[in-house]
C-alpha positions as CSV (number, residue, x, y, z in Angstrom):
1,M,56.8,86.0,104.3
2,N,56.7,82.3,103.5
3,K,55.4,80.1,106.0
4,F,56.9,77.3,104.5
5,P,60.2,75.8,105.3
6,H,63.2,76.1,102.6
7,R,63.4,72.9,100.6
8,S,65.4,75.1,97.6
9,W,66.8,78.4,98.2
10,I,69.9,81.0,97.1
11,E,71.5,83.0,99.7
12,V,72.3,86.7,98.5
13,D,75.1,88.1,100.8
14,F,74.8,91.9,100.2
15,G,77.6,92.6,102.7
16,R,80.1,90.8,100.2
17,L,78.7,93.0,97.1
18,E,79.1,96.0,98.5
19,G,82.6,94.9,99.6
20,N,83.3,93.6,96.2
21,V,82.0,96.9,95.0
22,R,84.5,98.8,97.5
23,A,87.4,96.7,96.5
24,I,87.1,97.0,92.6
25,K,86.6,101.0,92.6
26,A,89.2,101.0,95.0
27,T,91.6,100.1,92.2
28,L,90.2,102.7,89.5
29,P,91.9,105.7,89.1
30,E,90.6,109.0,90.4
31,G,87.2,110.8,88.8
32,V,86.9,107.4,86.7
33,K,83.0,106.7,87.3
34,Y,82.1,102.9,87.9
35,I,78.9,101.9,85.9
36,S,77.3,98.8,87.8
37,V,75.7,96.9,85.5
38,V,72.4,95.4,87.0
39,K,70.4,94.2,84.3
40,A,68.7,90.6,84.7
41,D,67.8,91.1,88.1
42,A,71.4,91.9,89.0
43,Y,72.5,89.3,87.3
44,G,70.1,86.8,89.6
45,H,70.8,88.9,92.9
46,C,67.9,90.6,93.6
47,M,68.3,93.9,91.9
48,P,65.7,96.1,94.1
49,Q,67.3,95.3,97.4
50,A,70.9,95.2,96.3
51,L,70.7,98.6,94.5
52,M,71.4,100.2,98.0
53,R,74.6,98.1,98.7
54,F,75.8,99.2,95.4
55,L,75.4,102.7,96.1
56,R,77.3,102.3,99.7
57,G,80.0,100.9,97.3
58,G,80.7,103.1,95.6
59,A,78.3,102.8,92.0
60,D,78.1,106.6,90.3
61,I,75.8,105.0,87.7
62,F,73.5,102.0,86.8
63,A,73.4,100.6,83.4
64,V,70.6,98.1,82.5
65,A,69.2,96.4,79.4
66,N,65.8,97.7,78.9
67,L,63.5,100.2,80.1
68,Y,61.3,98.0,82.2
69,E,64.6,97.3,84.5
70,A,65.4,101.3,84.2
71,S,61.6,101.9,86.0
72,R,62.7,99.4,88.6
73,V,65.6,101.1,89.4
74,R,64.1,104.8,89.3
75,E,61.6,103.3,91.7
76,I,64.4,102.9,94.4
77,V,67.4,105.6,93.2
78,S,66.2,108.9,91.7
79,D,69.5,110.7,91.5
80,K,71.9,108.7,89.5
81,P,72.4,108.5,85.7
82,V,70.9,104.9,84.3
83,I,71.7,103.9,80.9
84,V,69.5,101.6,78.9
85,L,72.2,99.3,77.1
86,S,70.4,97.5,74.2
87,P,68.3,99.5,71.9
88,I,64.9,100.9,72.6
89,L,61.7,99.6,70.6
90,R,59.9,102.5,69.0
91,Q,56.7,101.8,71.3
92,E,59.1,102.4,74.4
93,R,60.9,105.3,73.1
94,P,58.4,107.9,75.1
95,L,59.6,106.2,78.5
96,V,62.6,107.5,77.9
97,F,61.7,110.8,79.1
98,E,59.6,109.8,81.9
99,Y,62.3,107.7,83.8
100,G,64.7,110.0,83.1
101,A,66.8,107.1,81.0
102,T,70.1,108.2,78.7
103,A,69.7,105.9,75.6
104,A,72.2,104.1,74.2
105,V,72.0,104.8,70.3
106,S,73.1,102.4,67.4
107,S,71.7,104.1,64.3
108,Y,71.1,107.8,63.0
109,N,67.5,107.2,62.6
110,E,67.4,106.0,66.2
111,A,69.3,109.4,67.3
112,K,66.7,111.2,64.8
113,A,63.6,109.7,66.2
114,F,64.9,110.6,69.7
115,S,65.3,114.1,68.5
116,E,61.7,114.6,67.3
117,L,60.4,113.2,70.6
118,A,62.5,115.5,72.5
119,R,61.4,118.6,70.0
120,E,58.3,117.7,71.2
121,R,58.8,118.0,74.7
122,G,60.9,121.0,74.6
123,K,63.6,119.0,75.9
124,V,67.4,118.0,75.2
125,L,67.8,114.4,75.8
126,G,71.5,112.9,76.4
127,V,72.5,109.7,74.4
128,H,75.2,107.5,74.6
129,V,76.6,105.9,71.1
130,K,77.2,102.8,70.6
131,I,80.0,101.8,68.4
132,D,80.8,98.2,67.0
133,T,83.9,97.4,67.1
134,G,83.8,93.8,66.5
135,M,81.0,92.5,68.7
136,G,79.1,92.2,65.5
137,R,75.2,92.7,67.5
138,V,74.0,96.3,67.5
139,G,76.0,99.6,67.9
140,I,77.5,101.9,64.8
141,W,79.5,99.7,62.8
142,H,83.0,101.2,63.0
143,E,84.0,101.7,59.6
144,T,80.9,104.3,59.5
145,A,80.9,105.5,62.9
146,N,82.9,108.7,62.2
147,E,80.2,110.1,59.7
148,V,77.3,108.6,61.5
149,V,78.7,110.3,64.6
150,R,79.0,113.5,63.1
151,Q,75.4,113.5,61.4
152,I,74.0,112.7,65.3
153,K,75.9,116.0,66.6
154,K,73.4,118.3,64.0
155,L,70.4,116.8,64.9
156,E,69.2,119.5,67.6
157,N,67.8,118.5,71.0
158,I,70.3,115.6,70.8
159,K,73.4,115.8,72.9
160,I,75.6,112.7,72.9
161,T,76.8,112.2,76.5
162,G,79.0,109.3,76.0
163,I,80.4,107.0,73.3
164,F,80.7,103.3,74.5
165,T,81.5,99.8,72.9
166,H,81.4,96.4,73.8
167,L,84.4,93.9,74.0
168,S,83.4,90.6,72.7
169,S,85.9,88.3,74.0
170,A,88.1,90.3,76.4
171,D,88.4,86.6,79.0
172,V,89.4,84.4,75.8
173,D,91.5,86.7,73.1
174,R,93.9,89.4,74.1
175,D,94.7,90.4,70.6
176,Y,91.6,90.7,69.1
177,T,90.2,92.7,72.2
178,M,93.4,94.9,71.7
179,R,92.5,95.2,68.3
180,Q,88.9,96.3,69.4
181,V,90.3,99.0,72.2
182,G,92.6,100.6,68.8
183,I,89.5,101.0,67.2
184,F,87.5,102.3,69.8
185,K,90.7,105.2,70.5
186,D,90.6,106.1,67.2
187,I,87.0,106.4,66.9
188,V,86.9,108.7,70.1
189,E,90.0,110.6,69.5
190,K,88.1,112.3,66.0
191,N,84.6,112.8,68.0
192,A,85.2,112.9,71.5
193,E,84.2,116.3,73.5
194,P,84.6,117.5,76.9
195,G,82.1,116.2,79.5
196,M,81.3,112.7,77.8
197,L,81.9,109.7,79.4
198,I,84.3,107.0,77.5
199,H,83.7,103.3,78.0
200,L,84.7,100.0,77.0
201,H,86.1,97.7,80.3
202,N,84.3,95.1,81.2
203,S,85.6,92.9,83.9
204,A,87.7,90.6,82.2
205,A,89.1,94.0,80.2
206,L,90.5,95.2,83.5
207,R,93.0,92.5,83.7
208,Y,95.4,94.1,80.8
209,V,93.5,97.1,79.6
210,P,95.1,100.0,81.5
211,V,92.1,102.6,83.0
212,E,93.7,105.7,81.2
213,P,92.6,108.4,78.8
214,P,90.3,108.6,76.8
215,F,88.9,105.9,79.4
216,N,86.9,108.1,82.0
217,A,84.2,105.5,83.1
218,V,84.1,101.4,83.3
219,R,81.1,98.9,83.3
220,M,81.6,96.2,85.8
221,G,79.2,93.3,86.1
222,L,80.6,89.9,86.8
223,I,83.3,90.6,89.7
224,Q,81.3,93.0,91.2
225,Y,79.5,89.4,92.3
226,G,82.4,88.1,93.4
227,I,83.1,85.7,90.3
228,N,86.2,85.9,88.8
229,P,86.4,85.7,84.5
230,Y,89.6,83.9,85.1
231,D,90.5,80.7,86.2
232,D,94.0,81.6,86.7
233,G,93.3,84.5,89.2
234,G,93.6,87.4,86.4
235,G,95.5,89.7,88.7
236,F,92.4,90.3,90.5
237,E,93.8,88.4,93.6
238,S,94.2,91.1,95.7
239,M,91.1,92.7,95.6
240,N,89.8,89.9,97.4
241,L,86.6,89.5,96.0
242,K,83.9,87.1,97.9
243,P,80.9,85.3,96.2
244,V,78.1,86.8,97.0
245,L,75.6,83.8,95.9
246,S,75.1,80.6,97.2
247,F,72.7,77.8,95.9
248,K,71.1,75.2,98.3
249,S,68.8,72.7,98.5
250,R,67.8,69.5,100.8
251,I,67.8,65.5,100.9
252,I,64.3,64.4,101.0
253,A,64.9,60.5,100.7
254,I,67.3,57.9,101.2
255,A,67.9,54.5,99.6
256,E,70.7,51.7,99.1
257,S,71.0,50.7,95.4
258,E,73.6,48.8,93.9
259,G,75.7,48.6,96.7
260,R,75.4,52.6,97.1
261,R,73.6,54.9,99.4
262,L,71.7,57.6,97.2
263,A,69.8,60.4,98.2
264,C,67.1,62.1,96.5
265,V,67.6,66.1,96.6
266,C,63.9,68.4,96.1
267,A,65.7,70.5,93.2
268,G,65.3,69.5,89.5
269,Y,65.2,71.5,86.2
270,G,62.3,73.1,87.4
271,D,64.5,74.7,90.0
272,G,67.5,75.6,87.5
273,V,69.3,72.6,87.9
274,P,70.5,71.4,84.2
275,S,69.8,68.1,83.3
276,G,73.2,68.2,81.2
277,F,75.5,67.7,84.0
278,T,79.5,66.4,83.3
279,P,81.0,63.2,85.0
280,E,82.5,65.8,87.3
281,A,79.7,67.3,89.1
282,C,79.0,67.2,92.5
283,V,77.4,68.7,95.8
284,L,78.3,69.2,98.8
285,V,76.8,67.3,101.9
286,G,77.9,67.8,105.3
287,G,81.2,69.0,103.8
288,K,81.9,66.1,101.6
289,R,81.6,66.2,98.0
290,C,78.7,63.4,96.6
291,P,78.7,63.1,92.9
292,I,75.1,63.8,90.8
293,V,73.9,60.5,89.5
294,G,71.4,59.6,87.2
295,N,69.0,61.6,85.6
296,V,67.7,65.1,86.6
297,S,63.5,65.3,86.8
298,L,61.6,68.7,86.9
299,D,61.9,68.6,91.0
300,E,64.6,66.5,92.1
301,C,67.9,64.9,91.3
302,T,69.9,62.1,92.8
303,I,73.4,61.8,94.3
304,C,75.7,59.2,95.8
305,I,76.4,60.0,99.5
306,D,78.6,57.3,100.2
307,A,81.2,60.2,101.0
308,A,78.7,61.4,103.8
309,P,77.4,58.5,105.9
310,Q,76.2,60.7,108.4
311,A,73.9,62.0,106.0
312,R,70.3,62.5,107.0
313,V,66.4,63.3,105.2
314,G,66.3,67.3,105.3
315,D,70.0,67.6,105.7
316,E,71.4,70.7,103.7
317,V,72.7,70.1,100.3
318,V,75.4,73.0,98.5
319,F,75.1,73.5,94.9
320,I,77.1,76.6,95.1
321,G,78.7,77.6,98.3
322,E,80.5,77.2,101.1
323,Q,79.7,74.2,103.7
324,Q,82.0,73.1,106.5
325,G,85.2,74.5,105.0
326,A,84.9,73.2,101.8
327,E,83.3,75.4,98.9
328,I,81.9,74.7,95.1
329,S,82.3,78.0,93.1
330,L,79.6,79.4,90.9
331,S,82.7,78.9,87.6
332,D,83.1,75.0,89.1
333,Y,79.1,74.6,88.5
334,S,78.9,76.3,85.7
335,R,81.4,74.3,83.9
336,W,79.6,70.9,85.5
337,T,76.4,72.4,83.8
338,R,78.0,73.4,80.4
339,R,77.0,76.9,80.9
340,I,78.6,80.2,81.1
341,P,78.5,82.0,84.9
342,W,76.3,84.6,83.2
343,E,73.6,82.1,83.0
344,T,74.0,80.5,85.7
345,M,73.2,83.3,87.7
346,V,69.9,84.4,85.9
347,A,68.8,80.6,85.5
348,I,67.4,80.0,89.0
349,P,63.9,80.7,88.9
350,R,61.4,82.3,91.1
351,R,60.1,79.1,92.8
352,V,63.2,78.7,94.6
353,D,63.3,81.0,97.7
354,R,65.5,83.6,98.1
355,I,67.3,84.6,101.8
356,L,68.8,88.4,101.7
357,K,71.7,88.6,104.0
């Protein structure tokens, strides 16, 4: 246990995390599988400890980005599927069998390589086929998908257990997203078989893409951590989602300068506080909003505490979270730092203490 007092820290409220998962799952039709996306250390929310709360909330399947993350899930959860969403390097492929992971294949050659490895082991490997419907990264390009999927189905020792795609801009471009949905549905209609998982929903898509056949699973990332992808609520108000992560620090010095009372805070870009703040950026001190001023250094930043005249050295400073009835949301902080919420959550380094609640 760290014997030093906390200088900068994040708090992760696992009770809220579990409640968010329960609330989201309660909105899904019966039989629809909940795929919990836990890549990047559960978006910075301490994946090993978070896994049990995901399970209690009702997660059916876990999704990660790579085999290292799959191995961490397997250390704790032995009886749930783990899908590796990103392509797997040639050197890593044997580990798919070791960790009992489900590979996402994006080409015939990739599927063929897994087929050969499975044959050598006397096994049949289940894989999910990723279709690129317009994201433009990885996946079988939709114009050739029908032929490629038919060829994969002919491979021995390989069984397609799922088909999925990635929506590129569900939170900002509904028309483009619905074109992706239409393309994907057409491919699924020609290639899906009973028992396959069919999934494309991310958090933002829940707003307007019905969770109905052929879809029988959803992949939840952002909203399970209590972050709404829409500034206007996005129709998620009834879920009563709660933010899970807070980011806090302390005042280490106070000085007067040019008629202003300034405080030095012991968090800088070495702690995940970026140097590119907008003029609106502020923190909470004593429940009052105090602007960030000047340049951010490696270990410290400066705030104006004129709005909090009672502030003293050692007082708590909130970058993200709640304090005395006031709140700075992760979305607000992300906007002020010119980041997207996903980046904010994973940018807080390990030298910042973790308090797990």
